[in-house]
Structure formats: structure tokens, C-alpha cells
Residue frames relative to the residue before (quaternion, step in Angstrom):
aa qw qx qy qz dx dy dz
X 1.0000 0.0000 0.0000 0.0000 0.00 0.00 0.00
X 0.5400 -0.6020 0.4661 0.3588 3.61 -1.08 0.67
X 0.5533 -0.6269 0.4289 0.3418 3.55 -1.09 0.68
X 0.7300 0.3857 -0.2342 0.5133 3.61 1.00 -0.79
X 0.1271 0.7913 -0.5815 0.1399 3.54 -0.08 1.28
X 0.5145 -0.6530 0.4628 0.3075 3.56 -0.98 0.87
X 0.5462 -0.5656 0.4884 0.3783 3.52 -1.27 0.33
X 0.1482 -0.8079 0.5692 0.0360 3.56 -0.95 0.91
X 0.1000 -0.7761 0.6195 0.0627 3.55 -1.26 0.48
X 0.1722 -0.7590 0.6221 0.0849 3.54 -1.12 0.79
X 0.0972 -0.7962 0.5970 0.0176 3.59 -0.71 1.13
X 0.0909 -0.7844 0.6132 0.0184 3.56 -0.76 1.09
X 0.2705 -0.7970 0.5247 0.1280 3.56 -0.45 1.26
X 0.6171 -0.5711 0.4035 0.3609 3.56 -1.33 0.15
X 0.1767 0.7843 -0.5828 0.1183 3.53 -1.33 0.12
X 0.5707 -0.6190 0.3785 0.3845 3.57 1.19 0.41
X 0.7827 -0.2956 0.2397 0.4924 3.55 -1.28 -0.39
X 0.6369 0.5286 -0.3259 0.4568 3.58 1.03 -0.81
X 0.6508 0.5213 -0.3125 0.4549 3.57 1.01 -0.83
X 0.6477 0.5131 -0.3155 0.4666 3.57 0.98 -0.85
X 0.6363 0.5268 -0.3248 0.4606 3.59 1.04 -0.78
X 0.6427 0.5132 -0.3182 0.4714 3.57 0.96 -0.85
X 0.6624 0.5198 -0.3102 0.4413 3.58 0.94 -0.88
X 0.6162 0.5279 -0.3525 0.4663 3.61 1.03 -0.70
X 0.6719 0.4933 -0.2985 0.4649 3.59 0.87 -0.93
X 0.6495 0.5228 -0.3061 0.4594 3.56 0.99 -0.86
X 0.6723 0.4980 -0.3001 0.4582 3.60 0.92 -0.87
X 0.6207 0.5283 -0.3468 0.4641 3.60 1.03 -0.73
X 0.6572 0.4927 -0.3070 0.4807 3.59 0.97 -0.82
X 0.6483 0.5288 -0.3157 0.4477 3.57 0.97 -0.86
X 0.6342 0.5385 -0.3307 0.4455 3.58 1.02 -0.76
X 0.6113 0.5569 -0.3499 0.4402 3.60 1.16 -0.53
X 0.5881 0.5991 -0.3579 0.4087 3.55 1.24 -0.46
X 0.7251 0.4802 -0.2461 0.4280 3.56 0.99 -0.84
X 0.5105 -0.5796 0.5301 0.3500 3.52 -1.29 0.47
X 0.6201 -0.5285 0.4138 0.4061 3.56 -1.19 0.49
X 0.6335 0.4895 -0.3844 0.4597 3.56 -0.86 0.97
X 0.7650 0.1410 -0.1244 0.6160 3.54 1.30 -0.30
X 0.0846 0.7756 -0.6221 0.0661 3.55 -1.14 0.66
X 0.7138 -0.4278 0.3219 0.4515 3.56 -1.29 0.03
X 0.6145 0.5629 -0.3480 0.4294 3.60 1.16 -0.46
X 0.7026 0.4800 -0.2561 0.4587 3.59 1.23 -0.33
X 0.3426 0.6951 -0.5427 0.3241 3.57 1.14 0.50
X 0.5277 -0.6608 0.4380 0.3050 3.56 -1.13 0.65
X 0.7964 0.1316 -0.0457 0.5885 3.56 1.04 -0.80
X 0.1269 -0.7690 0.6234 0.0628 3.54 -1.03 0.88
X 0.0628 -0.7826 0.6193 0.0076 3.55 -0.85 1.01
X 0.0426 -0.8204 0.5699 -0.0214 3.57 -0.55 1.18
X 0.1311 -0.8037 0.5799 0.0249 3.53 -0.77 1.09
X 0.8342 -0.0164 -0.0263 0.5507 3.58 -0.79 1.05
X 0.8327 -0.0585 0.0507 0.5483 3.64 -0.76 -0.97
X 0.5826 0.5897 -0.3686 0.4207 3.59 1.15 -0.51
X 0.5770 0.5967 -0.3804 0.4078 3.59 1.20 -0.46
X 0.5836 0.5693 -0.3766 0.4400 3.60 1.13 -0.57
X 0.7001 0.4530 -0.2654 0.4840 3.58 0.83 -1.02
X 0.6327 0.5398 -0.3352 0.4426 3.60 0.97 -0.83
X 0.6632 0.5039 -0.3091 0.4590 3.59 0.95 -0.85
X 0.6523 0.5041 -0.3171 0.4689 3.59 1.01 -0.76
X 0.6673 0.4847 -0.3063 0.4753 3.61 0.92 -0.87
X 0.6336 0.5210 -0.3316 0.4660 3.59 1.03 -0.74
X 0.6634 0.4651 -0.2863 0.5116 3.57 1.24 -0.47
X 0.5218 -0.6787 0.3697 0.3612 3.57 1.34 0.35
X 0.3444 0.6933 -0.5449 0.3223 3.61 1.05 0.70
X 0.4095 -0.7243 0.4950 0.2505 3.61 -0.76 0.99
X 0.4902 -0.6498 0.4894 0.3130 3.61 -0.92 0.84
X 0.6289 0.5401 -0.3408 0.4434 3.59 1.04 -0.73
X 0.6136 0.5394 -0.3454 0.4617 3.58 1.14 -0.58
X 0.6395 0.4995 -0.3156 0.4920 3.57 1.03 -0.81
X 0.6238 0.5607 -0.3217 0.4393 3.56 1.03 -0.88
X 0.7048 0.4582 -0.2664 0.4714 3.58 0.82 -0.98
X 0.6228 0.5534 -0.3406 0.4356 3.57 1.00 -0.79
X 0.6992 0.4463 -0.2659 0.4912 3.57 0.91 -0.92
X 0.6292 0.5507 -0.3352 0.4342 3.61 0.99 -0.83
X 0.7495 0.3895 -0.2008 0.4962 3.58 0.95 -0.90
X 0.3412 -0.7613 0.4763 0.2778 3.54 1.36 -0.10
X 0.1801 0.8089 -0.5310 0.1769 3.55 0.96 0.95
X 0.4613 -0.6784 0.5030 0.2720 3.56 -1.12 0.66
X 0.3418 0.7009 -0.5543 0.2910 3.54 0.11 1.33
X 0.6597 -0.5165 0.3621 0.4084 3.56 -1.27 0.25
X 0.6528 0.5208 -0.3215 0.4464 3.58 1.19 -0.42
X 0.6672 0.4032 -0.2987 0.5506 3.59 1.28 -0.05
X 0.0035 -0.8651 0.5000 -0.0382 3.52 0.51 1.27
X 0.3603 -0.6892 0.5857 0.2283 3.51 -1.32 0.47
X 0.6723 -0.5036 0.3413 0.4218 3.55 -1.23 0.40
X 0.6520 0.5278 -0.3292 0.4336 3.60 0.95 -0.81
X 0.5893 0.5687 -0.3673 0.4409 3.59 1.19 -0.49
X 0.7490 0.4331 -0.1971 0.4610 3.54 1.08 -0.79
X 0.7986 -0.1430 0.1048 0.5751 3.55 0.85 -0.87
X 0.0021 0.7692 -0.6390 -0.0041 3.51 -1.29 0.46
X 0.5946 -0.5794 0.4134 0.3740 3.54 -1.13 0.63
X 0.3746 -0.7394 0.5200 0.2060 3.56 -0.84 1.02
X 0.1352 -0.8411 0.5216 0.0464 3.55 0.41 1.32
X 0.6627 0.5321 -0.3253 0.4146 3.56 0.86 -0.93
X 0.6607 0.5003 -0.3154 0.4623 3.60 0.93 -0.85
X 0.6613 0.5072 -0.3089 0.4583 3.57 0.99 -0.84
X 0.6664 0.4901 -0.3034 0.4728 3.57 0.92 -0.92
X 0.6553 0.5135 -0.3136 0.4566 3.56 0.92 -0.90
X 0.6383 0.5279 -0.3257 0.4558 3.57 1.03 -0.81
X 0.6513 0.5147 -0.3134 0.4612 3.58 0.99 -0.87
X 0.6818 0.4951 -0.2920 0.4526 3.58 0.91 -0.91
X 0.7012 0.4811 -0.2707 0.4512 3.56 1.08 -0.68
X 0.4595 0.7177 -0.4398 0.2834 3.60 1.23 -0.33
X 0.6725 0.4835 -0.3369 0.4477 3.69 0.76 -0.86
X 0.6770 0.4845 -0.2997 0.4659 3.60 0.91 -0.88
X 0.6411 0.5231 -0.3238 0.4587 3.58 1.02 -0.82
X 0.6599 0.5146 -0.3169 0.4464 3.57 0.98 -0.82
X 0.5955 0.5450 -0.3633 0.4651 3.57 1.12 -0.60
X 0.6681 0.4856 -0.2981 0.4786 3.60 0.93 -0.90
X 0.6396 0.5219 -0.3270 0.4600 3.57 1.00 -0.81
X 0.6414 0.5250 -0.3225 0.4572 3.59 0.97 -0.88
X 0.6525 0.5009 -0.3106 0.4763 3.59 0.95 -0.89
X 0.6312 0.5395 -0.3265 0.4516 3.57 1.00 -0.86
X 0.6617 0.5004 -0.3007 0.4705 3.59 0.93 -0.92
X 0.6748 0.5188 -0.2979 0.4321 3.56 0.90 -0.99
X 0.6475 0.5316 -0.3180 0.4438 3.60 0.97 -0.86
X 0.7586 0.3640 -0.1855 0.5076 3.58 1.10 -0.69
X 0.4256 -0.7292 0.4372 0.3098 3.56 1.34 0.15
X 0.3184 0.7318 -0.5316 0.2836 3.55 1.01 0.83
X 0.3658 -0.7274 0.5417 0.2090 3.55 -1.14 0.68
X 0.2486 -0.7695 0.5766 0.1168 3.53 -0.98 0.92
X 0.0606 -0.7781 0.6248 0.0246 3.58 -1.00 0.88
X 0.6464 -0.5310 0.3806 0.3943 3.54 -1.25 0.41
X 0.6019 0.5687 -0.3651 0.4255 3.61 1.10 -0.55
X 0.6112 0.5479 -0.3520 0.4498 3.60 1.25 -0.38
X 0.5413 0.6863 -0.3849 0.2963 3.56 1.16 -0.62
X 0.6660 0.4950 -0.3401 0.4423 3.68 0.78 -0.82
X 0.6540 0.5081 -0.3143 0.4640 3.57 1.02 -0.79
X 0.6534 0.5113 -0.3187 0.4583 3.57 0.98 -0.81
X 0.6539 0.5198 -0.3170 0.4492 3.58 0.99 -0.83
X 0.6965 0.4846 -0.3004 0.4357 3.59 0.80 -0.93
X 0.6135 0.5562 -0.3491 0.4386 3.58 1.16 -0.51
X 0.6340 0.5455 -0.3321 0.4362 3.58 1.22 -0.30
X 0.6968 0.4586 -0.2633 0.4845 3.59 1.26 -0.22
X 0.6377 -0.5293 0.3831 0.4081 3.61 -1.20 0.42
X 0.5616 -0.6366 0.4293 0.3084 3.59 -1.24 0.49
X 0.7799 0.1604 -0.1305 0.5908 3.60 1.25 0.25
X 0.6004 -0.6025 0.3952 0.3471 3.55 -1.20 0.51
X 0.8058 0.2305 -0.0809 0.5394 3.55 0.97 -0.90
X 0.4188 -0.6828 0.5450 0.2478 3.52 -1.20 0.66
X 0.3577 -0.7358 0.5392 0.1997 3.56 -1.10 0.75
X 0.3871 0.7399 -0.4761 0.2757 3.59 1.24 0.05
X 0.6419 0.5138 -0.3547 0.4451 3.67 0.89 -0.74
X 0.6411 0.5263 -0.3311 0.4499 3.60 0.99 -0.80
X 0.6793 0.4854 -0.3055 0.4578 3.56 0.84 -0.93
X 0.6598 0.5076 -0.3115 0.4582 3.59 0.91 -0.90
X 0.6620 0.5082 -0.3071 0.4574 3.56 0.96 -0.88
X 0.6825 0.4923 -0.2960 0.4520 3.58 0.84 -0.95
X 0.6698 0.4950 -0.3097 0.4587 3.59 0.86 -0.94
X 0.6504 0.5046 -0.3099 0.4757 3.58 1.02 -0.79
X 0.6571 0.5136 -0.3087 0.4573 3.59 0.97 -0.88
X 0.6448 0.5127 -0.3232 0.4658 3.60 0.93 -0.85
X 0.6754 0.4965 -0.2915 0.4608 3.56 0.97 -0.89
X 0.7057 0.4777 -0.2737 0.4459 3.60 0.83 -0.97
X 0.7286 0.4004 -0.2301 0.5058 3.59 1.10 -0.67
X 0.4208 -0.7324 0.4377 0.3081 3.59 1.33 0.17
X 0.3184 0.7357 -0.5255 0.2850 3.57 0.97 0.88
X 0.5437 -0.6169 0.4594 0.3359 3.54 -1.16 0.61
X 0.0941 -0.8104 0.5782 0.0063 3.57 -0.70 1.13
X 0.6208 0.5165 -0.3146 0.4989 3.55 1.32 0.35
X 0.4402 -0.7117 0.4808 0.2617 3.59 -0.63 1.11
X 0.6707 0.5452 -0.3011 0.4029 3.57 1.00 -0.83
X 0.7594 0.3572 -0.2088 0.5021 3.61 1.09 -0.54
X 0.4575 0.6752 -0.4555 0.3568 3.60 1.26 0.03
X 0.5188 -0.6765 0.4320 0.2942 3.56 -0.89 0.98
X 0.7608 0.3002 -0.1731 0.5488 3.59 0.92 -0.88
X 0.5422 -0.5856 0.4803 0.3638 3.54 -1.33 0.19
X 0.0278 -0.7875 0.6150 -0.0269 3.58 -0.74 1.11
X 0.0419 -0.7985 0.6001 -0.0221 3.56 -0.74 1.11
X 0.0395 -0.7976 0.6013 -0.0276 3.57 -0.84 1.04
X 0.1695 -0.8194 0.5401 0.0904 3.62 -0.30 1.19
X 0.0355 0.7373 -0.6745 0.0110 3.52 -1.29 0.61
X 0.3805 -0.7233 0.5258 0.2356 3.59 -1.25 0.15
X 0.4355 -0.6755 0.5397 0.2506 3.52 -1.01 0.96
X 0.4313 -0.7435 0.4487 0.2446 3.59 -0.53 1.17
X 0.7366 0.4437 -0.2482 0.4460 3.61 0.90 -0.84
X 0.7529 0.3525 -0.2156 0.5123 3.62 1.07 -0.55
X 0.3839 -0.7323 0.4790 0.2949 3.59 1.19 -0.50
X 0.5357 0.6457 -0.3958 0.3736 3.57 1.26 0.06
X 0.4759 -0.6479 0.5119 0.3030 3.53 -1.17 0.61
X 0.1143 -0.7597 0.6380 0.0528 3.54 -1.00 0.90
X 0.1650 -0.8000 0.5732 0.0654 3.58 -0.71 1.09
X 0.2381 -0.7768 0.5707 0.1191 3.55 -0.28 1.27
X 0.7073 0.3811 -0.3264 0.4979 3.54 -0.90 1.01
X 0.6217 0.5045 -0.3425 0.4916 3.59 1.27 -0.26
X 0.6892 -0.4707 0.3224 0.4466 3.64 -1.16 0.36
X 0.7865 0.2713 -0.2373 0.5015 3.54 -0.86 1.03
X 0.7677 0.2807 -0.1667 0.5515 3.59 1.25 -0.22
X 0.4321 0.6993 -0.4604 0.3351 3.56 0.99 0.85
X 0.4914 0.7048 -0.4126 0.3025 3.60 1.26 -0.05
X 0.6511 0.4847 -0.3724 0.4500 3.68 0.91 -0.59
X 0.5549 -0.5606 0.4798 0.3842 3.55 -1.23 0.39
X 0.6175 -0.5482 0.4069 0.3906 3.57 -1.17 0.55
X 0.6414 0.5277 -0.3324 0.4469 3.60 0.98 -0.78
X 0.6320 0.5104 -0.3342 0.4779 3.60 1.12 -0.58
X 0.6436 0.5245 -0.3183 0.4575 3.58 0.99 -0.85
X 0.6230 0.5324 -0.3337 0.4659 3.58 1.01 -0.81
X 0.6651 0.5125 -0.3040 0.4501 3.57 0.87 -0.96
X 0.6410 0.5193 -0.3230 0.4637 3.60 0.98 -0.82
X 0.6933 0.4841 -0.2766 0.4567 3.59 0.93 -0.90
X 0.6792 0.4889 -0.2781 0.4714 3.61 1.25 -0.38
X 0.4828 0.6938 -0.4254 0.3233 3.61 1.26 0.00
X 0.1160 -0.8223 0.5565 0.0252 3.56 0.33 1.31
X 0.4847 -0.6887 0.4441 0.3057 3.63 -0.69 1.03
X 0.8062 0.2206 -0.2469 0.4903 3.54 -1.18 0.85
X 0.6962 0.4535 -0.2789 0.4815 3.60 0.84 -0.94
X 0.7947 0.1484 -0.0616 0.5854 3.59 0.85 -1.03
X 0.5107 -0.5955 0.5167 0.3428 3.51 -1.23 0.48
X 0.5694 -0.5734 0.4413 0.3902 3.64 -1.02 0.66
X 0.3501 -0.7534 0.5249 0.1849 3.54 -1.02 0.83
X 0.2603 -0.7920 0.5389 0.1202 3.56 -0.82 1.00
X 0.0256 -0.7224 0.6907 0.0196 3.49 -1.16 0.86
X 0.7890 -0.0155 -0.0519 0.6119 3.54 -0.30 1.25
X 0.7852 -0.2883 0.2353 0.4949 3.57 -0.86 -1.00
X 0.6338 0.5492 -0.3242 0.4376 3.61 1.28 -0.10
X 0.2561 -0.7438 0.5995 0.1478 3.55 -1.13 0.76
X 0.1651 -0.8219 0.5438 0.0392 3.58 -0.90 0.97
X 0.2638 -0.7471 0.5965 0.1283 3.50 -1.28 0.68
X 0.7636 -0.4040 0.3051 0.4008 3.50 -1.42 0.36
X 0.5140 -0.6792 0.4443 0.2776 3.59 -0.98 0.91
X 0.6387 0.5162 -0.3279 0.4670 3.60 1.25 -0.27
X 0.4213 0.7415 -0.4500 0.2650 3.58 1.25 -0.09
X 0.7836 0.2807 -0.1412 0.5359 3.58 0.95 -0.85
X 0.8167 0.1462 -0.0546 0.5555 3.55 -0.17 -1.30
X 0.4047 -0.7265 0.5037 0.2338 3.57 -1.01 0.80
X 0.8109 0.2938 -0.1306 0.4889 3.60 0.94 -0.83
X 0.1687 -0.7954 0.5498 0.1914 3.60 1.08 -0.78
X 0.1624 0.8230 -0.5207 0.1589 3.56 1.08 0.80
X 0.5851 0.6055 -0.3731 0.3896 3.57 1.06 -0.68
X 0.6156 0.5553 -0.3523 0.4343 3.59 1.09 -0.67
X 0.6547 0.5062 -0.3089 0.4687 3.59 0.98 -0.83
X 0.6633 0.5020 -0.3077 0.4619 3.57 0.97 -0.84
X 0.6291 0.5311 -0.3287 0.4628 3.59 1.04 -0.75
X 0.6574 0.4983 -0.3016 0.4781 3.58 1.16 -0.58
X 0.5550 -0.6450 0.3714 0.3715 3.60 1.30 -0.01
X 0.3652 0.7508 -0.4848 0.2605 3.59 1.23 0.28
X 0.2132 -0.7703 0.5926 0.1005 3.54 -1.02 0.91
X 0.7345 0.2188 -0.1692 0.6197 3.55 1.32 -0.22
X 0.0121 -0.8082 0.5867 -0.0493 3.57 -0.61 1.17
X 0.1197 -0.7712 0.6236 0.0456 3.55 -0.86 1.03
X 0.1000 -0.7892 0.6056 0.0190 3.56 -0.79 1.10
X 0.0930 -0.7605 0.6392 0.0666 3.57 -1.01 0.84
X 0.0216 -0.8055 0.5898 -0.0536 3.54 -0.58 1.24
X 0.2267 -0.8211 0.5091 0.1230 3.62 -0.37 1.18
X 0.7226 0.4961 -0.2230 0.4266 3.56 1.18 -0.61
X 0.1516 0.7790 -0.5884 0.1548 3.57 -0.28 1.28
X 0.5475 -0.6089 0.4417 0.3666 3.62 -1.11 0.55
X 0.4402 -0.6976 0.5076 0.2490 3.54 -1.11 0.75
X 0.2830 -0.7404 0.5875 0.1630 3.56 -0.92 0.97
X 0.1631 -0.8439 0.5091 0.0448 3.53 -0.04 1.36
X 0.1628 0.7753 -0.5806 0.1881 3.56 0.18 1.34
X 0.3959 -0.7545 0.4687 0.2332 3.63 -0.40 1.17
X 0.6069 0.5660 -0.3569 0.4288 3.60 1.18 -0.46
X 0.7584 0.3618 -0.1878 0.5087 3.58 1.19 -0.55
X 0.8105 0.0190 0.0295 0.5847 3.59 1.04 -0.67
X 0.2853 -0.7435 0.5811 0.1677 3.53 -1.28 0.41
X 0.1787 -0.7562 0.6233 0.0881 3.51 -0.90 0.99
X 0.1639 -0.8586 0.4760 0.0968 3.60 0.13 1.25
X 0.4039 -0.6715 0.5697 0.2478 3.51 -1.17 0.70
X 0.4663 -0.6713 0.4987 0.2886 3.58 -0.93 0.87
X 0.6346 0.5654 -0.3277 0.4127 3.58 1.05 -0.75
X 0.8444 0.1337 -0.0237 0.5182 3.58 0.81 -1.02
X 0.4623 -0.7157 0.4264 0.3037 3.59 1.24 -0.16
X 0.5682 0.6050 -0.3864 0.4022 3.58 1.23 0.02
X 0.6011 -0.5469 0.4321 0.3910 3.56 -1.26 0.45
X 0.1057 -0.8382 0.5348 -0.0139 3.55 -0.80 1.05
X 0.5038 -0.5546 0.5530 0.3643 3.48 -1.42 0.15
X 0.6351 -0.5587 0.3617 0.3920 3.57 -1.14 0.57
X 0.6848 0.4864 -0.3168 0.4405 3.60 0.90 -0.80
X 0.5604 0.5897 -0.3942 0.4277 3.61 1.24 -0.26
X 0.6701 0.5265 -0.2884 0.4365 3.59 1.21 -0.50
X 0.6594 -0.5578 0.2974 0.4070 3.56 1.25 0.11
X 0.7550 -0.4486 0.2753 0.3912 3.50 -1.40 0.15
X 0.6512 0.5378 -0.3358 0.4171 3.60 0.97 -0.78
X 0.6692 0.4795 -0.3068 0.4776 3.60 0.94 -0.82
X 0.6286 0.5258 -0.3323 0.4669 3.58 1.05 -0.74
X 0.6537 0.5030 -0.3054 0.4759 3.57 0.98 -0.89
X 0.6511 0.5245 -0.3158 0.4484 3.59 0.94 -0.89
X 0.6502 0.5067 -0.3198 0.4671 3.59 0.96 -0.83
X 0.6473 0.5197 -0.3249 0.4532 3.59 0.96 -0.83
X 0.6476 0.5110 -0.3176 0.4676 3.59 1.01 -0.78
X 0.6488 0.5169 -0.3127 0.4626 3.57 1.00 -0.81
X 0.6240 0.5372 -0.3348 0.4582 3.57 1.01 -0.82
X 0.6845 0.4910 -0.2839 0.4581 3.56 0.88 -0.96
X 0.6541 0.5284 -0.3128 0.4416 3.57 0.91 -0.94
X 0.7157 0.4478 -0.2734 0.4610 3.59 0.75 -1.02
X 0.6307 0.5450 -0.3430 0.4331 3.60 0.97 -0.82
X 0.6933 0.4632 -0.2803 0.4756 3.57 0.84 -0.96
X 0.6440 0.5303 -0.3293 0.4423 3.57 0.98 -0.81
X 0.6809 0.4794 -0.2949 0.4686 3.61 0.87 -0.93
X 0.6192 0.5252 -0.3460 0.4701 3.59 1.07 -0.68
X 0.6331 0.5306 -0.3220 0.4625 3.57 1.01 -0.84
X 0.6672 0.5124 -0.3045 0.4467 3.57 0.84 -1.00
X 0.6910 0.4693 -0.2899 0.4672 3.60 0.81 -0.96
X 0.6339 0.5398 -0.3274 0.4468 3.58 1.02 -0.80
X 0.7167 0.4356 -0.2622 0.4773 3.59 0.84 -0.95
X 0.5871 0.5547 -0.3755 0.4546 3.61 1.11 -0.49
X 0.6770 0.4768 -0.2894 0.4802 3.57 1.03 -0.77
X 0.6917 0.4765 -0.2752 0.4676 3.57 0.99 -0.86
X 0.7928 0.1806 -0.0779 0.5769 3.60 1.09 -0.68
X 0.0944 -0.8483 0.5188 0.0472 3.62 0.42 1.18
X 0.6409 0.5372 -0.3276 0.4396 3.60 1.19 -0.38
X 0.6440 0.4905 -0.3160 0.4949 3.57 1.29 -0.05
X 0.2668 -0.7511 0.5843 0.1525 3.57 -0.90 0.96
X 0.0710 -0.7849 0.6155 0.0033 3.56 -0.86 1.06
X 0.0870 -0.7947 0.6006 0.0106 3.57 -0.66 1.16
X 0.1263 -0.8039 0.5804 0.0301 3.55 -0.84 1.05
X 0.0782 -0.7754 0.6264 0.0175 3.55 -0.83 1.07
X 0.2156 0.7509 -0.6015 0.1667 3.56 -0.87 1.01
X 0.5722 -0.5948 0.4225 0.3746 3.61 -1.13 0.50
X 0.5759 -0.5872 0.4390 0.3615 3.55 -1.24 0.40
X 0.6152 -0.5925 0.3757 0.3595 3.61 -1.17 0.49
X 0.6503 0.5304 -0.3182 0.4411 3.59 1.23 -0.32
X 0.5006 0.6748 -0.4164 0.3474 3.60 1.27 0.00
X 0.2222 -0.8229 0.5131 0.1010 3.55 0.03 1.34
X 0.5617 0.6288 -0.3888 0.3714 3.60 1.09 -0.67
X 0.6940 0.4812 -0.2839 0.4540 3.58 0.91 -0.90
X 0.6940 0.4739 -0.2778 0.4654 3.58 1.14 -0.54
X 0.6576 0.5418 -0.3133 0.4194 3.55 0.99 -0.84
X 0.6913 0.4430 -0.2774 0.4989 3.57 1.06 -0.72
X 0.4918 -0.6489 0.4878 0.3150 3.56 -0.94 0.84
X 0.6140 -0.5941 0.3682 0.3667 3.60 -1.05 0.68
X 0.7415 0.3780 -0.2212 0.5083 3.60 1.16 -0.50
X 0.3694 0.7496 -0.4783 0.2699 3.60 1.24 0.35
X 0.2909 -0.7457 0.5774 0.1612 3.54 -1.04 0.86
X 0.6257 0.6056 -0.3349 0.3600 3.56 1.00 -0.87
X 0.7635 0.3610 -0.1991 0.4971 3.61 1.01 -0.74
X 0.3651 0.7746 -0.4666 0.2211 3.58 1.27 0.03
X 0.6566 0.5184 -0.3126 0.4499 3.59 0.90 -0.92
X 0.6706 0.5038 -0.2955 0.4573 3.57 0.92 -0.94
X 0.6556 0.5073 -0.3051 0.4688 3.58 0.95 -0.87
X 0.6392 0.5355 -0.3216 0.4487 3.59 0.97 -0.84
X 0.6789 0.4729 -0.2874 0.4825 3.59 0.90 -0.92
X 0.6492 0.5152 -0.3234 0.4567 3.57 0.97 -0.81
X 0.6361 0.5252 -0.3201 0.4660 3.58 1.02 -0.79
X 0.6199 0.5453 -0.3279 0.4591 3.56 1.07 -0.78
X 0.7224 0.4437 -0.2592 0.4628 3.58 0.76 -1.01
X 0.6171 0.5355 -0.3528 0.4560 3.60 1.04 -0.67
X 0.6867 0.4726 -0.2823 0.4748 3.58 0.90 -0.92
X 0.6221 0.5384 -0.3375 0.4574 3.59 1.01 -0.79
X 0.6496 0.5114 -0.3110 0.4689 3.58 0.98 -0.85
X 0.6462 0.5232 -0.3130 0.4591 3.58 0.97 -0.87
X 0.6735 0.4944 -0.2958 0.4632 3.60 0.92 -0.88
X 0.6554 0.5041 -0.3130 0.4673 3.59 1.01 -0.74
X 0.6805 0.5078 -0.2914 0.4406 3.56 0.91 -0.92
X 0.7983 0.2240 -0.0970 0.5505 3.58 1.03 -0.77
X 0.1294 0.8498 -0.5031 0.0892 3.55 1.11 0.72
X 0.6506 0.5379 -0.3328 0.4202 3.61 0.84 -0.94
X 0.6462 0.5228 -0.3180 0.4560 3.58 0.97 -0.86
X 0.6944 0.4625 -0.2782 0.4759 3.57 0.84 -0.97
X 0.6044 0.5574 -0.3539 0.4459 3.58 1.04 -0.72
X 0.6781 0.4942 -0.2904 0.4601 3.59 0.91 -0.93
X 0.6579 0.5165 -0.3174 0.4468 3.59 0.92 -0.89
X 0.7104 0.4452 -0.2742 0.4711 3.60 0.77 -0.97
X 0.6127 0.5568 -0.3508 0.4377 3.58 1.07 -0.67
X 0.6041 0.5672 -0.3572 0.4310 3.60 1.06 -0.69
X 0.7546 0.3602 -0.1925 0.5135 3.57 1.16 -0.52
X 0.6237 -0.6075 0.3163 0.3768 3.54 1.22 0.55
X 0.5689 0.5692 -0.3892 0.4482 3.60 1.20 0.48
X 0.2521 -0.7936 0.5404 0.1205 3.56 -0.64 1.14
X 0.2500 -0.7636 0.5822 0.1243 3.54 -1.14 0.74
X 0.2233 -0.7661 0.5931 0.1069 3.55 -1.28 0.37
X 0.3021 -0.7928 0.5048 0.1595 3.57 -0.30 1.26
X 0.6028 0.5831 -0.3592 0.4094 3.59 1.07 -0.65
X 0.6376 0.5309 -0.3333 0.4477 3.59 1.04 -0.74
X 0.6166 0.5591 -0.3430 0.4354 3.58 1.11 -0.64
X 0.6591 0.5368 -0.3106 0.4255 3.58 1.09 -0.65
X 0.5923 0.5506 -0.3665 0.4602 3.58 1.22 -0.34
X 0.3305 -0.7997 0.4717 0.1696 3.58 -0.51 1.16
X 0.6457 0.5507 -0.3275 0.4155 3.59 1.15 -0.48
X 0.4978 -0.6388 0.4973 0.3113 3.56 -1.10 0.71
X 0.4816 -0.6788 0.4711 0.2923 3.58 -0.88 0.97
């Protein structure tokens, strides 16, 4: 590699378990593009958002994406081939306890109102009921325990201050609405496994995650790309991997089958969850593309490369973002999609990476097997 190489940054966006699987496949394909001596593990800055923070932390620890790929493909019993129960589970105890406490809580609430001469109306009832339940369906305690244990057992660096590369993990403070970037000055005290858990606290799905007295939400809640963090780090070449794109439901190109009848359906025929998921994907991609175009215009000297699946990829939409069963298939599909993109536009990618002192190798792209 040339001695004068530009500063680089790798941004891995969120997308649940499916998104993380796509990112692993994409990174393995991307590594095939480079000549030996450079790989995704050698970026200067890693920015992981939500589920992308898990993969970013592993790559920053010099874990090979191809190793993760093979572990999941072979279903090996390692900490890197996690099961859904390792990551999250329904917080039955909190829900049951909340239900059992409702009568007693209402007695205290009634006394509280009476002592202060407050008036109660039926319109207050929904608000009072929802305050008795947790702020999310699932607890993130299993994820934090699993990650901290995995980092410890695999001797991975769990301290921002001693990590060789720069790792940034954004999340949002629930009470102030401000973005907090773990790994940045003033925010290096939590363990990396804690920062990952905070960035994965998807609203409604997961309960907000507490570090000290502060509660945090998913890093995808506000900014979609967090490109500003990479630019502040001095990166001149930024690679973004975004797994979450809206599905283009065209019956002529793809079929979105209904589980009830097996026929091709409109998205709203599949219920509220699919409609909500599509709306989230629309928002994520729209904001991300606006960010990319905005920063390209403001910083013409910075190259920004965006990798994401096409809108016609029904596989990524049909599987729930937290599905484990389709993870292997999504990972392989992401690998082949990215490999095809790199082969089709090799000259373009060769020129972009060459501008930053990174050499590519077209022959490696032609080999179909994972290194």
C-alpha cells in the first residue's frame, strides 16, 4: 500500500438482526475488492448505528468479516453465532408484575388525586393505564449481558480508551433528545458493550436502556447516517452500508405473498406491522440519501460510497428485522448482491479507492468462494 493514504471511515447503519447479516455479507464482498494489505478492518474510523454497532465493534476489534460469515454459515457454536434468546426476550415478569400492581397503583393514584382535590375523567384512564407498563416490549438486559460476556470471553477490547481504532456509537438521550456519541471525548466511560446496547434500544420494541441516571434510545432515531461524525474525524473516503430500504412492491417483478392465502398482496393487506416497517424504511432511506447528497455538495473533496440492497429485494422485506431463521440466507444474498455491484462497476470503484491510496484487485472479485 502507498504510504500516503487518506483517512477513511466505515459507517454501518441499523436494521436489526437482518441488517447486521446483510452488513456481514456486504463487508466480505467488499474485502474481495482490495489488494492484500488493506481490508475493512483497516479503516481509520468505525461508526456503528443500532444493530450496525455490533458489527462495527467486532470489525474495530480486528475480527474478520469472513470469519463471522463462515461461523454463521456453518451454524458453529460460538459467541458470534448468537440466537434470538441471547439477544432479546419478552419481559414477561415485568408485564405480569405491572398487571398485578395495577389495582394497588390505582388505589394510591385515587388517594393522591383526592388529597389534592384533583378531578378524574374517563379520558385520563388510557394515560393512567399506560403509565403502569414498561416503556418497551422487550428488555435489553439479555443483549448487554451477552455482549459483555462475549467481549470478555473472546478477549476483545471493551474499552473505548484502549481500542486501537476510533469507534463511535451514537444513541439519543430520551429526556433531552440530544445525540450522545459514545467513544467521543467525554463519552468514553461506558463499556463498548453498554454503548452498543444503548444504540440498539429501538423505541416501543425495546425498553430504553439506562447508563447511570440517563435513558437512551436507538441511534437511528434521529440522524440516519451520522456522516458528520466521519467528517469531523477527517475522513476523506467514507463507505456507508445501509441494509434498510423501502420495498418496491411491483407484481410484475416480485410477489409479496400473504400468509393467509398465499396470493400476491399489497403491503397494507399484510397488516399494521408491515405497513409500519415500510414507513420506517421510507423515512430512513429518504433522510440518508438527503444526508449523502448534502455532504457531497458541501464537501466535494470527500468521496462517499453507499452500499444498499435494491428496492425489489423482497427477501429483505418479508423477513422481520429481528428474524434469526433467515439470517444465513440474507447474509449470503447480501454478499452476492454486493459482489455483483462491485464487478459491474469495478472501474468506478477502482478510481475512487485509488484516489485515496487504496489498491484494488479485479481478479479477487472473480473468485466466488469466501476467503
